[in-house]
Structure formats: structure tokens, C-alpha cells
N, C-alpha and C positions, 0 to 999 in steps of 0.2 A: 332327249339330251340336247337337242337344238335350242337356241334362244338365249335371251339375256340372263335367265336363271342360272344356266350352266356357267356362263362367263363370270357371273358375280361370285359363284362358289370358287372358281379357279382364281379369281383376282386376289383373294385373300392370301394366296400362297405366292404371289409375285413379290419380288423385291422391289425397291422404290423405282429403279430405272425401268424395269419391266412394266410396272403399273403405268408410269408416265408414257412409255411407248404405246402400251395397249390403248390407253385413252386417246392418244393422238390418232391412232389407226382408226378407231371406231368413230371418232368425231368426223373424220374425213370421208367416211363411207356414205354416199348419198342414195344408193339403191337399196332395195329391200331383198333382193334376190340372194339366196344362199350362195349361188355360184359367184356372184360379184363379190360378196364378202370374203369368200375363200381366196379369190384371186387378188383382192386388195391386200389382205393380210399376208399372203405368200409373197407378193411383190416387195412389200416393205421388209419382211423378215429376211428375204434373200439379199436385198440391198444392204441391210444392216449387218448381217453376220455371214453371208455366203450360203451356198447350196448345201454343203456338208453339215453345217451347224443348224440348218433348218429341217429338223426331223418332223415326222408325222405327229408325234406327241405334242411338240411346241405348236404346230399348226392348229391342232384340235383345241389345245388350251387357249391360244390367243384368239382364234376366230370364234370360240364358243359354239362349235358345231361338233358333230360326231364323226368318227372315221367313216361310218357308213355314208354320211352326207357327202364327204369328200370323194369317195369312191363312186358315188352315184354320178358325178360329173367328170371325173378324171380317172383314167385307167390305173395309173400309178403315180408315184412321186415325180418321175421324169416327165410325164405328160403334164403335170401341174406346173413344174418349173418352167417348161417351154411356154406354156400358155401365159404364165405370169410375166416372163420376159418379153413376150410379144406385146403384152399389154403396156409394159413400161416403154418399149420402143415407140408405140403409137402416142403415148402421152408425153414422153420426153421430146420427141420430134415436133409435136404440135406446140408445146410450150416454147421450145427453143426458137423455132421459125417465127412464131408469132411475136416474140420479144425482139428478135433481130430485125424483123421487117418494120418495126416502129420507126426506124431511122428514116429520114426524109428522102435521101438520094442514094443511088447505088453504092458509091464509094463509102459513104457513112454506114451503109448496111454491112459492108465488108468488115470495117473496123469495129462495128457494133457486135460482131461475133464474139470478140474478146471481152467487151464491156459486159455483155450478158453472162459470159462464163465467169467473170470476176464476181458478179452478184451471186451466182450459184455457189462458187467457192466459199463465199462469205456466209452462206445460209446455214442454219442449224441442221445437223444431220448429214452434211456433205461427206460422202465416202467414195468419191471418185466415180469412174464410169462403171456402171453395173455390168456392162457387156465385156469390158476388159477384165474386170474382176472374176466373172464367172467363167470366162474363157480359160483363165489361169487354173481353174479347178478341173479342166478336162484335158485329156491327152490326145484324144482322137480328133483330127481336123474335121471328120465327117459326123461328129457327135451333134445331135440336134441343137444343143446349147451353143456350140461354136457356129452352127449355121445361122441361128437367130442373130448372133453377134455380128457375123459377116454381113447379113442383110441390113442390120442397123447402120453399120459403117458405110455400106453402099448407099443407103438413103441419105446419110449425112453428106457424103461426097456429091451426090447428085444435087442436093439442095445448095451446097456451096458452089458447085459449077454453075448453077442457075444465076447466083449472085455475080459471079465472074462474067457471065454472058451479059447480064444487065449492064455491067460497068464497061462493056466494050473491050474487055481484055483480049489481046491478040490470040493467045493460046490458053483459053479458059480451063481446059482439062488439066493442063500442066500446073497452073497456079492453084487450082482446086485441090490437087493431090498434095501440093506443098502445104496448103492450109490445113488439110486433114491431119498432116503430121504435126503442125503447130498446135492444133486444137487438142489432139490426143496427148501431145508432149506437155502442154500446159496443165491438163487435167491430172496427169500422172505426177508432175512435180508438185502441184498443189496438194495432192493427197500424201505422197510419200515424204516430201520435205516440209509440208505444212506452210509452204510459201505461196500465198495466194497472189502475190505480185507477179507470178509466172504468167498470168493472163495479160498484165501490162507489158511484160517483156515480149510475149508473142505478138501483141498489138504493134509494138514498135518495129518488130521484125517484119511484119506485114507491110508497114509503110515503106520499107526499103524494096519490097517486091512490086509495089504498084508503079505503074508508069509515072514519070515525072510530072505529066500534065494532069494527073488525077487530083481532084480536090481532096485535101486532107482534113477529115473531121476531127 
């Protein structure tokens, strides 16, 4: 049941939106390993529709693999969800930090946080923060999904703190915590209100928090 043959049979039953999404997912997969395929598809489905809506049947159908193949690598759906979110954390943080760090000087990199976010908001398929979204589906603070989300936000905070240190901010940890609120606030407003200029507003707010002698990019 594994392989392209199975995925082609299932594809005929997809509606137009699902077919488009399926093709996008499979075109982005660069590895040949079944586990990588499962994780890539799970990550994208969870980001698109959430954990509850991402059932095993949909995973099997979209990835073109058997249930047996999924359970060979993951104990259960919860195990797969956590692994997929950890994968997204690594990829998103690498992308975000790489783009932000393209700015030439420390102050510009701080402001570039929100320029990069604005580009993400404007991209096709933007559905907010996967970690805020999935945390909203869990009630237990100790749930592994919440723990992955907490780790993601901690890594983001540490990265922003480093940018503040590079800029020579007197209290970098304080400003970094404020920036984390601005970042998550902008993401939430962009998703819920459909107002992508939230990134511009957050950027303007940051300018008021920077020391007066900081160069404004």
C-alpha cells in the first residue's frame, strides 16, 4: 500500500483544494524516507487544520502510506503530533533567524523581526503560529504539545534576547520579553483580524522602546 500508486488512487477522491494542497506537500518533500514523508505531511496538515481535524485516515490518504507504516515509526497519533511540531519548531526558527540576521547592523536586525513577519503574513497559506494554535487545543499545561510550544517560545525569546545584547540594550532580557509579546500579538492580530499591517504597528512600537541613540533602520 506504500508508494505513489496508492497516493494516485486516493488523489482522484480529493476535492480541488485538497488536490492542490497534496501536490504542494509532495513537491516540497526532498527526502525519500517514509518517516520524513509522514512528518512533512503531518506538519502541514496540523498547521492547515489543527490536531483534532488531522485524523489517521487523512494522514494515510495524504501521505500515500499505510497505517502500518505510520505505526512503525510512531507509537500513536500523539507521538506523531509532537514529533511534527518539533520538526516545525526547528524549521521555523532556522528560517526566521536566517532572514532576520540578513540585516546589516544590530538595531536593523531588531526592526527586521517585524519586516520578516510581515512577509510571512503576506505569504500564501499563513495561518498564524502553529504553537499558539495547537496549544489552544490542549487543556493540560503539562501536555506534550504545550511543552513543545513552551520550548518554541523560549527559543524565540532567547534569540531575541541575543539580538538585544548585540545592540547593547541596558536590560536585554526585559526588552526581549516585551518583543516576544509584540511578536505574538502581531501574529495573532494578523491571523484573527486579517490585518497584516499589525507587523508595521509592532515595528513602530519597537522604535519607541529602543534607546534614543540607537540607529533607526
